[in-house]
MARBA-3410 file (N, C-alpha, C, O; in Angstrom, 1 decimal):
97
-7.5,10.6,9.8,-8.3,10.1,8.7,-8.7,8.6,8.8,-8.0,7.9,9.5 ~ -9.8,8.3,8.1,-10.0,6.9,8.6,-10.0,6.3,6.9,-9.7,6.9,5.9 ~ -10.4,4.9,6.9,-10.4,4.4,5.5,-11.5,4.7,4.5,-11.5,4.4,3.3 ~ -12.5,5.3,5.2,-13.8,5.8,4.5,-13.1,7.4,3.6,-13.0,7.7,2.4 ~ -12.7,8.1,4.8,-12.1,9.2,4.2,-10.9,9.3,3.2,-10.8,10.2,2.4
-9.9,8.2,3.2,-8.9,7.8,2.2,-9.7,7.3,1.0,-9.2,7.4,-0.1 ~ -10.9,6.6,1.2,-11.8,6.2,-0.4,-12.0,7.2,-0.6,-11.3,7.4,-1.5 ~ -12.5,8.3,-0.3,-13.5,9.3,-0.7,-12.5,10.9,-1.1,-13.1,11.9,-1.5 ~ -10.9,10.9,-0.8,-10.3,11.8,-1.0,-10.4,11.8,-2.6,-10.4,10.9,-3.4 ~ -10.5,13.4,-2.7,-10.7,13.4,-4.4,-9.3,13.8,-5.0,-8.9,13.5,-6.1
-8.6,14.5,-3.7,-7.0,14.6,-4.4,-6.1,14.3,-3.4,-6.3,14.8,-2.3 ~ -5.1,13.5,-3.5,-4.5,12.3,-2.7,-2.7,13.4,-2.6,-1.9,13.2,-1.7 ~ -2.6,14.2,-3.4,-2.0,15.0,-3.4,-1.1,15.1,-1.7,0.0,14.8,-1.6 ~ -1.8,15.6,-0.4,-1.5,15.9,0.5,-1.2,14.6,1.2,-0.7,14.7,2.3 ~ -1.5,13.6,0.8,-1.2,12.4,1.3,0.3,11.7,1.8,1.2,12.1,1.2
0.4,11.1,2.7,1.8,10.3,2.5,2.0,9.5,1.5,1.1,8.8,1.0 ~ 3.3,9.4,1.0,3.7,8.6,-0.3,2.6,7.1,-0.1,1.8,6.8,-1.0 ~ 2.8,6.5,0.9,2.2,4.9,0.9,0.6,5.2,0.7,-0.2,4.9,-0.2 ~ 0.6,6.0,1.8,-1.6,6.2,1.3,-1.6,6.7,-0.2,-2.3,6.1,-1.0 ~ -1.1,7.4,-0.3,-1.1,8.1,-1.8,-0.8,6.9,-2.7,-1.6,6.8,-3.7
0.2,5.9,-2.5,-0.1,4.6,-3.6,-1.1,3.8,-3.5,-1.4,3.1,-4.5 ~ -1.8,3.8,-2.3,-2.8,3.3,-2.2,-4.1,3.7,-2.8,-4.8,3.1,-3.6 ~ -4.3,4.7,-2.4,-5.5,5.9,-3.2,-4.9,5.5,-4.6,-5.7,4.9,-5.3 ~ -3.8,5.8,-5.1,-4.1,5.7,-6.6,-4.4,4.2,-7.2,-4.8,4.1,-8.4 ~ -4.2,3.1,-6.4,-4.3,1.8,-6.6,-6.0,1.7,-6.8,-6.4,1.2,-7.8
-6.8,2.4,-5.7,-8.2,2.2,-5.6,-8.8,3.2,-7.1,-9.9,3.0,-7.7 ~ -7.9,4.0,-7.3,-8.5,4.4,-8.8,-8.0,3.9,-10.0,-8.0,4.5,-11.0 ~ -7.5,2.6,-10.0,-7.1,2.1,-10.9,-6.0,2.3,-11.8,-5.9,2.0,-13.0 ~ -5.0,2.9,-10.6,-3.9,3.7,-11.5,-2.4,2.7,-10.7,-1.5,3.1,-10.0 ~ -2.7,1.4,-11.1,-1.3,0.8,-10.9,0.0,1.3,-11.2,0.9,1.1,-10.3
0.4,2.1,-12.5,2.0,2.2,-12.7,2.2,3.0,-11.5,3.3,3.0,-10.9 ~ 0.9,4.2,-11.1,1.5,5.6,-10.3,2.0,4.7,-8.6,3.0,4.7,-8.0 ~ 1.0,4.1,-8.5,0.7,3.6,-6.9,2.3,2.8,-6.8,3.1,3.0,-5.9 ~ 2.5,1.8,-8.4,4.0,1.2,-8.1,4.9,2.2,-7.9,5.8,2.0,-7.1 ~ 4.9,3.0,-8.5,6.6,4.1,-8.8,6.5,4.6,-6.9,7.5,4.7,-6.2
5.3,4.9,-6.4,5.2,5.7,-5.2,6.0,4.4,-4.2,7.1,4.5,-3.6 ~ 5.1,3.2,-4.1,5.6,2.1,-3.6,7.1,1.7,-3.7,7.6,1.2,-2.6 ~ 7.9,1.9,-4.7,9.3,1.7,-4.7,9.9,2.5,-4.1,10.9,2.3,-3.3 ~ 9.3,3.9,-4.5,10.3,5.0,-3.8,9.9,5.2,-2.2,9.5,6.3,-1.9 ~ 9.9,4.1,-1.2,9.4,4.2,-0.1,10.5,2.9,0.5,10.0,1.8,0.2
11.7,2.7,1.2,12.7,1.7,1.4,12.8,1.8,2.6,13.7,2.3,3.2 ~ 11.6,0.8,3.0,11.0,0.6,4.5,10.4,-1.0,4.5,10.1,-1.6,3.5 ~ 10.3,-1.4,5.5,9.3,-2.4,5.5,7.3,-2.4,5.2,6.6,-3.3,4.7 ~ 7.0,-1.1,5.6,5.7,-0.4,5.1,5.6,-0.1,3.4,4.6,-0.1,2.8 ~ 6.7,0.2,3.1,6.8,0.4,1.5,7.0,-1.0,0.8,6.5,-1.3,-0.3
7.7,-1.8,1.6,7.8,-3.1,0.9,6.3,-3.9,1.0,6.1,-4.9,0.3 ~ 5.4,-3.6,1.9,4.3,-4.1,1.8,3.4,-3.9,0.8,2.8,-4.7,0.1 ~ 3.5,-2.9,0.7,2.6,-1.9,-0.2,2.9,-2.5,-1.7,2.0,-2.9,-2.4 ~ 4.2,-2.5,-2.0,4.7,-3.3,-3.0,4.3,-4.5,-3.3,4.0,-4.7,-4.4 ~ 4.4,-5.5,-2.3,3.9,-6.8,-2.0,2.6,-6.7,-3.0,2.4,-7.0,-4.2
1.7,-6.1,-1.8,0.4,-6.0,-2.4,0.0,-5.6,-3.9,-1.0,-6.2,-4.5 ~ 0.7,-4.9,-4.4,0.7,-4.3,-5.7,0.9,-5.0,-6.5,0.0,-5.2,-7.4 ~ 2.5,-6.1,-6.6,2.5,-7.4,-7.4,1.6,-8.2,-7.2,1.2,-8.9,-8.1 ~ 0.8,-8.4,-5.9,-0.2,-9.7,-6.0,-1.4,-9.1,-6.7,-2.1,-9.8,-7.4 ~ -1.5,-7.7,-6.6,-2.7,-7.3,-7.4,-2.5,-7.7,-8.7,-3.4,-8.4,-9.3
-1.6,-7.5,-9.2,-1.0,-7.5,-10.6,-0.5,-8.6,-10.9,0.3,-8.5,-11.9 ~ -0.7,-10.0,-10.2,-0.8,-11.7,-10.5,0.5,-11.7,-10.7,0.9,-12.7,-11.3 ~ 1.1,-11.2,-10.3,2.8,-11.4,-10.3,3.4,-12.3,-8.6,4.2,-11.6,-7.8 ~ 3.0,-13.5,-8.3,3.0,-14.0,-7.3,4.4,-14.8,-6.7,4.4,-15.3,-5.6 ~ 5.4,-14.7,-7.5,6.4,-15.0,-7.4,7.4,-13.5,-6.4,8.1,-13.6,-5.4
7.0,-12.1,-7.4,7.6,-11.1,-7.3,6.9,-10.3,-5.8,7.4,-9.5,-5.0 ~ 5.6,-10.9,-5.7,4.8,-10.2,-4.4,5.8,-11.1,-3.3,6.5,-10.5,-2.5 ~ 5.6,-12.4,-3.4,6.4,-13.4,-2.0,7.8,-12.7,-1.7,8.2,-12.5,-0.5 ~ 8.4,-12.3,-2.7,9.8,-11.6,-2.2,9.6,-10.1,-1.7,10.5,-9.5,-1.1 ~ 8.5,-9.5,-1.9,8.2,-8.0,-1.1,7.7,-8.5,0.2,8.2,-8.0,1.2
6.9,-9.3,0.4,6.2,-9.7,1.5,7.4,-10.4,2.5,7.2,-10.2,3.7 ~ 8.7,-11.1,2.2,9.4,-11.1,3.2,10.6,-10.0,3.3,11.5,-10.2,4.2 ~ 10.5,-9.1,2.6,10.9,-7.7,2.5,10.2,-6.9,3.6,11.0,-6.3,4.3 ~ 9.1,-6.9,3.8,8.3,-6.8,4.8,8.0,-7.3,5.9,7.4,-6.7,6.8 ~ 8.4,-8.3,5.9,8.7,-9.2,6.9,7.0,-9.3,7.4,6.6,-9.1,8.6
6.1,-9.7,6.5,4.5,-9.7,6.5,4.6,-11.3,6.1,5.5,-11.8,5.4 ~ 3.5,-12.0,6.6,3.2,-13.3,5.7,2.7,-13.0,4.6,2.0,-12.0,4.4 ~ 2.9,-14.0,3.8,2.2,-13.7,2.2,0.7,-13.8,2.4,0.2,-14.4,3.3 ~ 0.0,-13.0,1.5,-1.4,-12.8,2.0,-2.3,-13.8,0.7,-2.2,-14.0,-0.6 ~ -3.3,-14.4,1.9,-4.1,-15.2,1.4,-5.7,-14.5,1.3,-6.5,-15.2,0.7
-6.1,-13.3,1.8,-6.9,-12.8,1.8,-7.4,-12.1,0.4,-6.6,-11.8,-0.5 ~ -8.9,-11.9,0.5,-8.9,-10.8,-0.5,-8.4,-9.3,-0.7,-8.3,-8.4,0.1 ~ -8.0,-9.2,-2.2,-7.4,-8.2,-2.3,-8.2,-6.9,-1.4,-7.8,-6.5,-0.3 ~ -9.4,-6.4,-2.0,-9.6,-5.4,-1.1,-9.5,-5.5,0.1,-9.7,-4.5,0.7 ~ -9.4,-6.4,0.7,-9.6,-6.9,2.5,-8.0,-6.4,2.8,-7.6,-5.6,3.7
-7.1,-7.2,1.8,-5.7,-6.7,2.4,-5.6,-5.0,1.9,-4.8,-4.3,2.6 ~ -6.0,-4.6,1.2,-5.9,-3.1,0.9,-5.9,-2.5,2.1,-4.9,-1.9,2.6 ~ -7.5,-2.9,2.8,-8.2,-2.3,3.9,-6.9,-2.6,5.2,-6.7,-1.8,6.0 ~ -6.2,-4.0,5.1,-5.7,-3.8,6.1,-4.3,-3.3,6.4,-3.8,-3.2,7.5 ~ -3.8,-2.9,5.3,-2.8,-2.4,4.9,-3.0,-0.9,5.5,-2.4,-0.5,6.5
-4.2,0.0,4.5,-4.6,1.0,4.9,-4.7,1.4,6.5,-4.4,2.5,6.9 ~ -5.2,0.4,7.4,-5.3,0.7,8.6,-3.9,0.8,8.9,-3.5,1.9,9.0 ~ -3.2,0.0,8.9,-1.9,0.1,9.6,-0.9,1.2,9.5,0.0,1.6,10.3 ~ -1.4,1.5,8.0,-0.7,2.8,8.0,-1.6,4.0,8.6,-1.0,4.8,9.4 ~ -2.6,4.2,8.4,-3.0,5.2,9.0,-3.1,5.2,10.7,-3.2,6.2,11.4
-2.9,4.1,11.0,-2.4,4.2,12.5,-1.3,4.6,12.9,-1.2,5.0,14.1 ~ -0.2,4.6,12.1,1.3,5.0,12.5,1.2,6.3,13.1,0.5,7.2,12.7 ~ 2.1,6.5,14.2,2.3,7.7,14.8,3.3,8.4,13.7,4.3,8.0,13.3 ~ 2.8,9.5,13.6,4.3,10.4,12.7,5.5,10.2,13.3,5.6,10.1,14.5 ~ 6.6,10.2,12.5,7.6,10.5,13.0,8.3,11.5,13.5,8.7,12.2,12.6
8.7,11.9,14.9,9.3,13.3,15.1,10.4,13.3,14.1,10.9,12.4,13.4 ~ 10.7,14.8,14.2,11.9,15.3,13.4,12.4,16.4,14.6,13.4,17.1,14.4
END
């Protein structure tokens, strides 16, 4: 899947939770995106969570989550950060079970 595929997806139910969170954000569904991000307790979940609080305008909360994600506080545009996070998540190798 590419970023363009993610953006064009009509139904996100088959996506992994963090990509689904970004998809909901792109649809203007911040609450749904935030709920999904909160449920993923790892650095990637914290990164999406940070982005969402940055989008919300809560810089202090976003800074906390960037720290949890081991990511610098973003200063690029929100669309650029969204694409950066999506690209990173899309390039992750699935965990072996």
